[in-house]
C-alpha positions in Angstrom: -37.4 -32.8 195.1 -35.4 -30.0 196.6 -31.8 -29.0 196.5 -29.1 -28.5 193.9 -26.0 -30.7 194.6 -25.1 -34.4 194.6 -22.4 -35.4 197.0 -21.3 -38.7 195.5 -22.3 -42.3 195.9 -21.7 -42.4 199.6 -23.8 -39.3 200.3 -27.5 -38.6 199.8 -29.1 -36.8 196.8 -29.5 -33.2 198.0 -32.1 -32.6 195.4 -34.3 -34.7 197.6 -35.2 -33.9 201.2 -36.6 -37.4 201.7 -33.3 -38.9 200.5 -31.3 -36.8 203.0 -33.7 -37.6 205.8 -33.4 -41.3 205.2 -29.6 -41.1 204.8 -29.3 -39.3 208.2 -31.6 -41.8 210.0 -29.5 -44.7 208.7 -26.5 -43.1 210.3 -28.0 -42.8 213.8 -29.5 -39.3 213.7 -32.9 -40.6 214.9 -33.4 -39.4 218.5 -35.4 -36.3 217.4 -36.6 -36.9 213.8 -38.6 -33.7 213.9 -35.4 -31.7 214.6 -33.6 -33.6 211.8 -36.4 -33.0 209.2 -36.7 -29.3 210.2 -33.0 -28.8 210.1 -32.7 -30.3 206.7 -35.5 -28.1 205.3 -33.9 -25.1 207.0 -30.4 -25.7 205.7 -31.8 -26.3 202.2 -33.7 -23.0 202.2 -30.7 -21.1 203.5 -28.4 -22.6 200.8 -30.9 -22.1 198.0 -31.2 -18.4 198.9 -27.4 -17.9 199.1 -27.0 -17.6 202.9 -23.7 -18.9 204.3 -25.3 -19.8 207.6 -28.6 -20.3 209.4 -29.9 -20.2 212.9 -31.9 -23.1 214.6 -33.6 -22.4 217.9 -35.1 -24.6 220.7 -37.6 -22.7 222.9 -37.8 -24.7 226.2 -34.6 -26.6 226.8 -35.6 -28.4 230.1 -33.1 -31.2 230.7 -31.2 -30.4 227.5 -31.6 -33.6 225.5 -33.4 -31.8 222.7 -30.8 -29.1 222.5 -28.1 -31.7 222.2 -30.1 -33.4 219.4 -30.6 -30.1 217.6 -26.9 -29.4 217.8 -26.2 -32.6 216.0 -29.0 -32.5 213.4 -28.4 -28.8 212.5 -24.7 -29.4 212.1 -25.3 -32.5 209.8 -27.9 -30.6 207.8 -25.5 -27.7 207.4 -22.7 -30.0 206.3 -24.8 -31.7 203.7 -26.0 -28.4 202.2 -22.8 -26.4 202.6 -24.0 -23.9 205.2 -23.0 -23.2 208.8 -25.4 -23.9 211.6 -25.9 -21.7 214.6 -27.9 -23.3 217.4 -29.5 -21.5 220.4 -31.5 -22.8 223.3 -33.9 -20.5 225.1 -35.0 -21.3 228.7 -35.8 -19.7 232.0 -33.1 -21.8 233.6 -35.3 -22.3 236.7 -38.1 -24.5 235.4 -41.6 -23.6 234.5 -42.6 -20.1 235.7 -46.0 -19.4 237.3 -48.9 -19.6 234.9 -50.2 -16.3 233.6 -53.8 -17.3 232.9 -56.1 -20.3 232.2 -54.7 -20.7 228.7 -51.5 -21.9 230.3 -53.3 -25.0 231.4 -52.4 -24.6 235.1 -54.5 -27.8 235.9 -51.8 -29.8 234.0 -48.5 -27.9 234.4 -46.9 -27.1 237.7 -44.5 -24.2 238.5 -40.9 -25.4 238.8 -41.2 -28.4 236.5 -38.3 -29.1 234.0 -35.5 -27.3 235.8 -32.3 -27.0 233.8 -29.0 -28.3 235.1 -27.1 -25.4 233.5 -23.5 -26.3 234.4 -23.9 -29.9 233.4 -25.5 -29.1 230.1 -23.0 -26.4 229.2 -20.3 -29.0 229.7 -22.0 -31.3 227.2 -22.7 -28.8 224.5 -20.1 -28.3 221.7 -21.5 -25.3 219.8 -25.0 -24.4 220.9 -25.5 -21.3 223.0 -27.9 -21.0 226.0 -30.1 -17.9 226.2 -31.5 -17.8 229.8 -34.4 -15.8 231.2 -38.1 -15.1 230.3 -38.6 -15.2 226.6 -40.5 -12.0 226.8 -37.1 -10.4 227.6 -34.6 -12.6 225.9 -36.1 -12.8 222.4 -36.2 -9.1 221.7 -32.7 -8.7 223.2 -31.4 -11.6 221.1 -32.9 -10.1 217.9 -30.9 -6.9 218.4 -27.6 -8.7 217.6 -26.3 -9.7 214.1 -26.9 -13.4 213.7 -27.6 -15.8 210.9 -31.2 -15.7 209.8 -33.6 -18.1 211.7 -34.6 -21.0 209.6 -35.9 -23.6 212.2 -37.6 -23.1 215.6 -38.8 -25.8 218.0 -41.4 -24.7 220.5 -41.6 -26.7 223.7 -42.7 -24.0 226.1 -46.0 -25.6 227.2 -47.7 -22.4 228.1 -49.8 -20.2 225.9 -48.3 -17.1 227.4 -44.6 -18.1 226.9 -45.3 -19.3 223.3 -47.1 -16.0 222.6 -44.1 -14.1 223.9 -41.6 -16.2 221.9 -43.6 -15.3 218.7 -41.9 -12.0 218.9 -39.4 -13.8 216.8 -41.8 -13.7 213.9 -42.3 -10.0 214.2 -38.6 -9.4 213.5 -37.2 -7.6 210.4 -37.0 -9.8 207.3 -33.2 -10.0 207.4 -33.4 -11.8 210.8 -35.5 -14.6 209.3 -35.8 -16.7 206.2 -39.0 -16.2 204.2 -40.3 -19.5 205.6 -39.2 -20.8 209.0 -39.7 -24.5 209.7 -41.4 -25.0 213.1 -42.0 -27.9 215.5 -44.6 -27.5 218.2 -44.4 -30.1 221.0 -47.7 -29.4 222.7 -50.5 -29.1 220.1 -52.6 -32.2 221.0 -53.4 -34.4 223.9 -55.0 -33.8 227.2 -55.3 -30.1 227.9 -54.0 -28.8 224.6 -56.7 -27.4 222.3 -57.5 -24.5 220.0 -58.1 -22.4 223.1 -55.2 -23.3 225.3 -51.4 -23.8 225.0 -49.4 -23.5 221.9 -52.4 -23.9 219.5 -54.2 -21.0 221.1 -51.0 -18.9 220.7 -50.8 -19.9 217.0 -54.4 -18.9 216.5 -54.0 -15.5 218.1 -50.8 -14.8 216.1 -52.5 -15.6 212.8 -55.6 -13.5 213.7 -53.3 -10.5 214.5 -51.1 -10.7 211.4 -52.0 -10.2 207.8 -48.6 -10.8 206.2 -47.2 -13.4 208.5 -48.9 -16.7 209.2 -48.1 -20.0 211.0 -49.6 -23.0 209.2 -49.4 -26.8 209.6 -47.6 -28.9 207.0 -50.3 -31.3 205.9 -49.6 -34.8 204.6 -46.0 -34.9 205.6 -46.2 -38.5 206.7 -46.6 -39.6 203.1 -43.1 -38.5 202.3 -41.5 -40.3 205.3 -40.1 -43.8 205.7 -42.6 -46.3 206.8 -41.2 -46.6 210.3 -41.7 -42.9 210.8 -45.3 -42.7 209.6 -47.0 -44.0 212.8 -45.1 -41.5 215.0 -46.8 -38.2 216.0 -44.1 -35.7 215.2 -45.1 -35.1 211.5 -48.4 -33.8 212.8 -46.6 -31.2 214.8 -44.6 -29.7 211.9 -45.5 -26.2 210.8 -44.2 -23.4 208.6 -44.1 -19.7 209.5 -44.8 -17.8 206.3 -43.4 -14.3 205.9 -45.4 -13.1 202.9 -43.8 -9.7 203.2 -40.2 -11.1 203.0 -38.4 -9.9 199.9 -37.3 -13.4 199.1 -40.6 -15.1 199.7 -41.3 -15.8 196.0 -37.8 -16.9 195.0 -37.8 -20.5 193.9 -36.1 -23.0 196.2 -37.7 -26.2 195.0 -36.8 -28.2 191.9 -39.3 -30.7 190.5 -38.0 -34.0 189.2 -38.6 -35.2 185.7 -40.7 -38.1 187.0 -43.3 -35.6 188.1 -43.4 -34.1 184.6 -43.5 -37.5 183.0 -46.6 -38.4 185.0 -48.5 -35.4 183.6 -47.5 -35.9 179.9 -49.8 -37.6 177.4 -48.6 -41.0 176.2 -46.5 -40.8 173.0 -48.6 -43.7 171.4 -52.3 -44.3 171.6 
């Protein structure tokens, strides 16, 4: 159970992430459930810590369907929790760059794949902003400006090298990030993706190089999802970036329901 507000009989219980998720699915926000769930968690964390807005990022825009979905899900999550959503899409704009080394799985991915139709996508976006260029350049530059703290990041960069470069986000000053950032990784299993290649290799290297900041998988998420969502793979691709050195890391943002306490109490009668 998370959250603090109830929005009436026609709205979900915002004490409960599962309730909000189911409510949104029932209203057609089901094209990217991983973006919806991540946005709800992000918006809740931002609201609980007193932030008026949060940032949601997609790394690897490709055709743009994901960014359009994130624009919708982040806005809905923000509306439910009373915070403003800022959405950004990072992409080269010219398709996949040349691979940097064997961890980029060059035997699977080809240079030039997933080219972005920039004019058409810009015409379809309503609020999201495109950030174009190599992430090694654009992420540090983007972090220099004042923006709402990042609370959700989706990584669909395919390459180890590009994902590693995008992780500069998690080296940012605490005020640029929430203490826990919900993350979705698109390429963490399947042919070619392993602990030693692609995004999982980048996660492993990041964790090995950082003592106070770690990226960890959310285990068992499927058991809190509607039955129709449980067979889908996306819940196995959800992670949290933990900033243990963030000044707000230990502030409580989760409320436990009375049913949980009741289950642990001794019966009143023998």
